[in-house]
Backbone as ProteinMPNN parsed JSONL, in Angstrom:
{"seq_chain_A": "MDPLLNIPSLPPLGPASGTSKTGQGGGAQGAEGGVAFGDLLKQALQEVNQASAQAQDEARNLMTGEGADMHTAMLAVQKADLSFQMMMAVRSKLIDAYREVMRMQM", "coords_chain_A": {"N_chain_A": [[12.003, -21.355, -34.93], [11.474, -18.496, -35.828], [10.321, -17.022, -38.969], [9.771, -14.387, -39.728], [11.612, -12.81, -38.352], [13.919, -12.864, -39.316], [13.653, -10.685, -41.64], [14.606, -8.183, -43.111], [14.1, -4.586, -41.189], [12.695, -1.86, -41.83], [12.958, 1.891, -41.939], [11.929, 3.882, -39.519], [8.822, 5.425, -40.008], [7.941, 8.711, -40.837], [5.923, 11.725, -39.33], [2.833, 12.295, -41.435], [2.268, 14.717, -42.537], [3.454, 16.712, -43.887], [4.456, 17.292, -47.385], [6.538, 15.927, -50.136], [9.533, 17.405, -51.259], [10.042, 17.19, -54.344], [10.326, 19.058, -56.109], [11.907, 21.173, -55.665], [14.277, 21.303, -55.248], [14.987, 19.764, -53.165], [15.632, 17.057, -53.456], [14.542, 13.537, -52.862], [13.555, 14.133, -50.185], [11.093, 14.032, -47.23], [9.082, 16.491, -45.68], [10.156, 16.825, -43.366], [12.909, 16.348, -43.523], [12.927, 13.226, -43.811], [12.654, 10.173, -45.491], [11.075, 9.705, -48.643], [7.567, 8.307, -48.657], [6.74, 7.255, -51.283], [9.393, 6.629, -52.026], [9.959, 4.679, -50.277], [8.349, 2.345, -50.928], [9.236, 1.803, -52.884], [11.836, 1.198, -52.999], [11.171, -1.145, -51.545], [10.0, -2.684, -53.243], [12.043, -3.242, -55.091], [13.805, -4.766, -53.543], [12.112, -7.121, -53.197], [11.905, -7.936, -55.863], [14.596, -8.46, -56.192], [15.012, -10.337, -54.31], [13.371, -12.426, -55.489], [14.84, -12.666, -58.045], [17.17, -13.976, -56.826], [16.119, -16.071, -56.076], [15.591, -17.66, -58.234], [17.628, -17.826, -59.412], [19.215, -19.514, -57.965], [17.57, -21.733, -57.669], [17.95, -22.36, -60.437], [20.647, -22.865, -60.378], [20.734, -25.139, -58.601], [19.521, -27.181, -60.114], [20.746, -27.718, -62.412], [23.137, -28.875, -61.407], [25.047, -26.901, -60.801], [25.078, -25.834, -58.355], [25.211, -27.527, -55.126], [24.001, -27.095, -53.017], [21.436, -27.577, -51.507], [20.296, -26.696, -49.252], [20.741, -23.669, -49.521], [19.216, -23.005, -51.834], [16.557, -23.504, -51.115], [16.142, -21.882, -48.786], [16.226, -19.248, -50.139], [14.117, -19.49, -51.987], [11.865, -19.74, -50.198], [12.742, -17.508, -48.763], [11.958, -15.473, -50.848], [9.355, -15.946, -51.712], [8.143, -15.369, -49.03], [8.935, -12.67, -48.945], [7.13, -11.718, -51.158], [4.443, -12.481, -50.381], [4.217, -10.541, -48.001], [4.832, -8.194, -49.557], [2.208, -8.356, -50.824], [0.249, -8.189, -49.007], [0.62, -5.69, -48.121], [0.069, -3.98, -50.166], [-2.476, -5.012, -50.398], [-3.596, -3.707, -48.187], [-2.992, -1.239, -48.508], [-4.547, -0.354, -50.783], [-7.155, -1.073, -49.793], [-7.111, 1.554, -47.907], [-7.053, 3.559, -49.548], [-9.547, 3.297, -50.646], [-10.97, 3.739, -48.646], [-10.589, 6.229, -47.947], [-11.328, 7.341, -50.451], [-14.198, 7.238, -50.181], [-14.846, 8.888, -48.072], [-16.77, 11.593, -47.072], [-16.742, 14.897, -48.263]], "CA_chain_A": [[12.393, -20.279, -35.066], [10.439, -17.601, -36.922], [10.819, -16.474, -40.329], [9.561, -12.904, -39.758], [12.6, -12.124, -37.506], [14.88, -12.51, -40.408], [13.25, -9.871, -42.179], [15.314, -6.63, -42.414], [13.514, -3.653, -40.739], [12.628, -0.44, -42.638], [13.311, 2.633, -41.008], [10.352, 4.142, -38.989], [7.974, 6.367, -40.934], [7.941, 10.293, -40.128], [4.849, 12.049, -39.64], [2.381, 12.402, -42.851], [1.615, 15.849, -42.048], [3.954, 17.493, -45.183], [4.611, 16.666, -48.777], [7.793, 15.865, -50.307], [10.353, 18.571, -51.769], [10.855, 16.949, -55.101], [10.332, 20.014, -56.988], [12.5, 22.581, -54.86], [15.911, 20.787, -55.233], [15.341, 18.799, -51.717], [15.698, 15.344, -53.76], [13.431, 12.495, -52.489], [13.613, 14.333, -48.656], [9.776, 14.871, -46.828], [9.264, 18.0, -45.139], [10.822, 16.995, -41.763], [13.941, 15.389, -43.318], [12.947, 11.779, -43.656], [12.501, 9.464, -46.724], [9.362, 9.754, -48.893], [6.651, 7.247, -48.659], [7.022, 6.502, -52.293], [10.607, 5.673, -52.128], [10.243, 3.547, -49.176], [7.324, 1.788, -51.681], [9.99, 1.451, -54.512], [12.894, 0.508, -52.482], [10.714, -2.414, -51.223], [9.319, -3.47, -54.783], [13.437, -3.791, -55.798], [14.0, -5.645, -52.861], [11.087, -8.345, -53.65], [12.489, -8.162, -57.008], [16.057, -8.867, -55.91], [14.839, -11.753, -53.675], [12.745, -13.624, -56.78], [15.832, -13.237, -59.016], [18.17, -14.77, -56.168], [16.036, -17.664, -55.915], [15.317, -18.306, -59.629], [19.049, -18.343, -59.736], [19.779, -20.673, -56.979], [16.968, -22.8, -58.354], [18.264, -22.728, -61.779], [21.906, -23.783, -60.165], [20.461, -26.455, -58.037], [19.023, -27.947, -61.323], [21.882, -27.727, -63.575], [24.14, -29.309, -61.14], [26.519, -25.969, -60.875], [24.978, -25.255, -56.984], [25.046, -28.452, -54.463], [23.457, -27.079, -51.703], [19.786, -27.657, -51.176], [19.344, -26.043, -48.507], [20.698, -22.527, -49.573], [18.322, -22.933, -52.7], [15.127, -23.485, -50.406], [15.991, -20.804, -48.431], [16.158, -18.679, -51.564], [12.685, -19.37, -52.291], [11.072, -19.26, -49.191], [12.652, -15.555, -48.676], [11.384, -14.627, -52.068], [7.812, -16.525, -51.301], [7.656, -14.517, -47.939], [8.665, -11.204, -49.214], [6.025, -11.508, -52.32], [3.585, -12.212, -49.483], [4.372, -9.065, -47.632], [4.064, -7.072, -50.386], [0.788, -8.295, -51.493], [-0.513, -7.709, -47.928], [0.678, -4.163, -48.265], [-0.986, -3.958, -51.437], [-4.14, -4.798, -50.193], [-3.773, -2.299, -47.106], [-2.811, 0.778, -49.444], [-5.944, 0.088, -51.768], [-8.19, -0.339, -48.303], [-6.896, 2.736, -47.009], [-7.136, 4.391, -50.67], [-11.06, 3.245, -50.73], [-11.916, 4.206, -47.668], [-10.667, 8.115, -48.164], [-12.426, 8.003, -51.669], [-15.495, 7.013, -49.561], [-15.331, 10.144, -47.147], [-17.535, 12.947, -47.826], [-16.519, 16.384, -47.968]], "C_chain_A": [[11.673, -19.88, -36.056], [10.957, -16.859, -37.533], [10.895, -14.949, -40.301], [10.907, -12.065, -39.024], [13.494, -11.874, -38.197], [14.717, -11.314, -41.635], [13.748, -8.43, -41.994], [13.917, -5.534, -42.144], [13.287, -2.433, -41.502], [12.905, 0.454, -41.621], [11.873, 3.024, -40.515], [10.25, 5.311, -40.108], [7.832, 7.533, -40.035], [6.475, 10.556, -40.399], [4.312, 12.268, -40.772], [2.147, 13.625, -42.871], [2.237, 16.852, -43.4], [4.003, 16.881, -46.459], [5.899, 16.884, -48.827], [8.183, 17.348, -51.051], [11.11, 18.272, -53.021], [11.198, 18.217, -56.168], [10.867, 21.325, -56.993], [13.887, 22.151, -54.86], [16.053, 20.144, -53.693], [15.184, 17.466, -52.27], [14.665, 14.796, -53.347], [13.021, 12.893, -51.14], [12.028, 14.749, -48.325], [10.451, 16.24, -46.07], [10.113, 18.251, -44.06], [12.38, 16.055, -42.112], [14.097, 13.736, -43.612], [12.639, 11.324, -45.095], [11.119, 9.558, -47.272], [9.102, 8.572, -49.009], [7.111, 6.547, -50.129], [8.137, 5.806, -52.744], [10.895, 4.767, -51.496], [9.639, 2.465, -50.234], [8.71, 1.006, -52.727], [11.389, 0.725, -54.079], [12.826, -1.101, -51.898], [10.451, -3.345, -52.294], [10.692, -4.319, -55.08], [13.893, -4.62, -54.858], [13.456, -7.114, -53.034], [11.913, -8.665, -54.705], [13.8, -8.959, -57.213], [15.717, -10.331, -55.698], [14.478, -12.839, -54.684], [14.086, -13.98, -57.307], [16.867, -14.039, -58.481], [17.396, -16.001, -56.533], [15.634, -18.164, -56.914], [17.221, -18.619, -59.876], [19.939, -19.274, -59.06], [18.948, -21.964, -57.625], [17.386, -23.494, -59.712], [19.919, -23.496, -61.37], [21.952, -25.201, -59.693], [20.246, -27.809, -59.215], [19.935, -28.604, -62.416], [23.034, -28.434, -62.733], [25.409, -28.405, -60.815], [26.491, -25.724, -59.05], [25.006, -26.511, -55.966], [24.333, -28.478, -53.252], [22.033, -26.388, -51.701], [19.256, -26.563, -50.648], [19.478, -24.217, -48.632], [19.599, -21.975, -50.76], [17.176, -22.783, -51.684], [15.095, -22.353, -49.507], [15.624, -19.398, -49.24], [14.831, -18.594, -51.925], [11.745, -19.4, -51.361], [11.246, -17.76, -48.809], [12.004, -14.971, -49.696], [10.192, -14.927, -51.914], [7.469, -15.192, -49.685], [7.526, -13.057, -48.423], [7.378, -10.957, -50.078], [4.711, -11.293, -51.517], [3.352, -10.868, -48.766], [3.963, -8.198, -48.48], [2.87, -7.157, -51.126], [0.029, -7.879, -50.579], [-0.623, -6.242, -47.772], [0.005, -3.573, -49.184], [-2.055, -3.704, -50.999], [-4.518, -3.628, -49.346], [-3.658, -1.27, -48.078], [-4.304, 0.549, -50.491], [-7.176, -0.098, -50.528], [-7.924, 0.702, -48.087], [-7.301, 3.813, -48.498], [-9.004, 4.638, -50.816], [-11.822, 3.808, -49.733], [-11.541, 5.899, -47.645], [-11.218, 8.303, -49.342], [-13.793, 7.994, -51.005], [-15.919, 8.416, -48.672], [-15.808, 11.371, -47.819], [-16.957, 14.169, -47.33], [-17.329, 17.56, -47.565]], "O_chain_A": [[11.259, -20.57, -36.987], [11.835, -16.08, -37.164], [11.855, -14.318, -40.742], [11.104, -10.86, -39.179], [14.095, -10.813, -38.023], [15.62, -11.115, -42.447], [13.457, -7.669, -41.072], [12.878, -5.654, -42.793], [14.418, -2.06, -41.813], [13.099, 0.033, -40.481], [10.841, 2.573, -41.013], [11.104, 5.881, -40.788], [7.654, 7.475, -38.819], [5.815, 9.989, -41.269], [5.198, 12.536, -41.584], [1.306, 13.645, -43.769], [1.477, 17.696, -43.874], [3.478, 15.77, -46.52], [6.523, 17.633, -48.076], [7.361, 18.216, -51.346], [12.265, 18.657, -53.202], [12.195, 18.258, -56.889], [10.632, 22.272, -57.745], [14.664, 22.934, -54.313], [17.149, 20.062, -53.138], [14.58, 16.662, -51.56], [13.652, 15.495, -53.394], [12.14, 12.176, -50.666], [11.565, 15.68, -48.983], [11.564, 16.749, -45.933], [10.668, 19.305, -43.749], [12.906, 15.296, -41.298], [15.169, 13.132, -43.628], [12.358, 12.219, -45.891], [10.125, 9.506, -46.549], [9.923, 7.72, -49.351], [7.731, 5.484, -50.159], [8.165, 4.827, -53.49], [11.815, 3.995, -51.768], [10.451, 1.575, -50.487], [8.867, -0.161, -53.084], [11.919, -0.169, -54.739], [13.716, -1.943, -51.781], [10.645, -4.56, -52.25], [10.728, -5.536, -55.263], [14.59, -5.485, -55.388], [14.179, -8.11, -53.02], [12.665, -9.632, -54.578], [14.049, -9.811, -58.067], [15.952, -11.271, -56.457], [15.072, -13.913, -54.773], [14.568, -15.108, -57.204], [17.52, -14.762, -59.234], [17.913, -16.887, -57.212], [15.189, -19.3, -56.745], [17.767, -19.557, -60.456], [21.038, -19.702, -59.414], [19.505, -22.991, -58.011], [17.26, -24.672, -60.045], [20.314, -24.501, -61.961], [22.692, -26.122, -60.037], [20.663, -28.967, -59.169], [19.836, -29.658, -63.044], [24.04, -28.622, -63.418], [26.529, -28.869, -60.604], [27.528, -25.49, -58.431], [23.784, -26.471, -56.105], [24.066, -29.466, -52.568], [21.649, -25.226, -51.827], [18.379, -25.78, -51.014], [18.664, -23.478, -48.078], [19.159, -20.826, -50.734], [16.911, -21.599, -51.478], [14.008, -21.784, -49.405], [14.756, -18.62, -48.845], [14.408, -17.47, -52.194], [10.631, -19.039, -51.741], [10.337, -16.959, -48.592], [11.439, -13.902, -49.469], [9.568, -13.867, -51.974], [6.566, -14.357, -49.625], [6.508, -12.366, -48.391], [6.608, -10.056, -49.745], [3.963, -10.336, -51.718], [2.343, -10.196, -48.979], [2.96, -7.498, -48.34], [2.485, -6.294, -51.915], [-0.933, -7.197, -50.93], [-1.63, -5.638, -47.401], [-0.676, -2.583, -48.917], [-2.653, -2.628, -51.037], [-5.398, -2.799, -49.577], [-4.576, -0.463, -48.23], [-4.973, 1.533, -50.807], [-8.046, 0.765, -50.422], [-9.033, 1.226, -47.984], [-7.883, 4.871, -48.262], [-9.602, 5.696, -51.011], [-12.967, 4.252, -49.811], [-12.405, 6.694, -47.274], [-11.693, 9.426, -49.512], [-14.553, 8.885, -51.383], [-17.054, 8.889, -48.618], [-15.372, 11.964, -48.806], [-16.73, 14.406, -46.143], [-16.791, 18.657, -47.411]]}, "name": "protein", "num_of_chains": 1, "seq": "MDPLLNIPSLPPLGPASGTSKTGQGGGAQGAEGGVAFGDLLKQALQEVNQASAQAQDEARNLMTGEGADMHTAMLAVQKADLSFQMMMAVRSKLIDAYREVMRMQM"}
């Protein structure tokens, strides 16, 4: 079983040609009605944080004897670990892309 198949997929990103309309009453919508990239990052970070908190709760319940299901606790810990690794990979790619843009000559 591939653990990557259990990760919920994010909605596809729209073209990056426009800017968000946050100052014009458009909310966090992009120029073409899509979700802003910053909002997608915030949502992903919140999901990673929730997975980590759930894993901590499951591990605490297992250690105190409140939860007798070790399988659920191990799955929660593995899910939190995998989502954290994915977040760090995305962070590294964003930093690399930023550095590449900063190296461009105008």
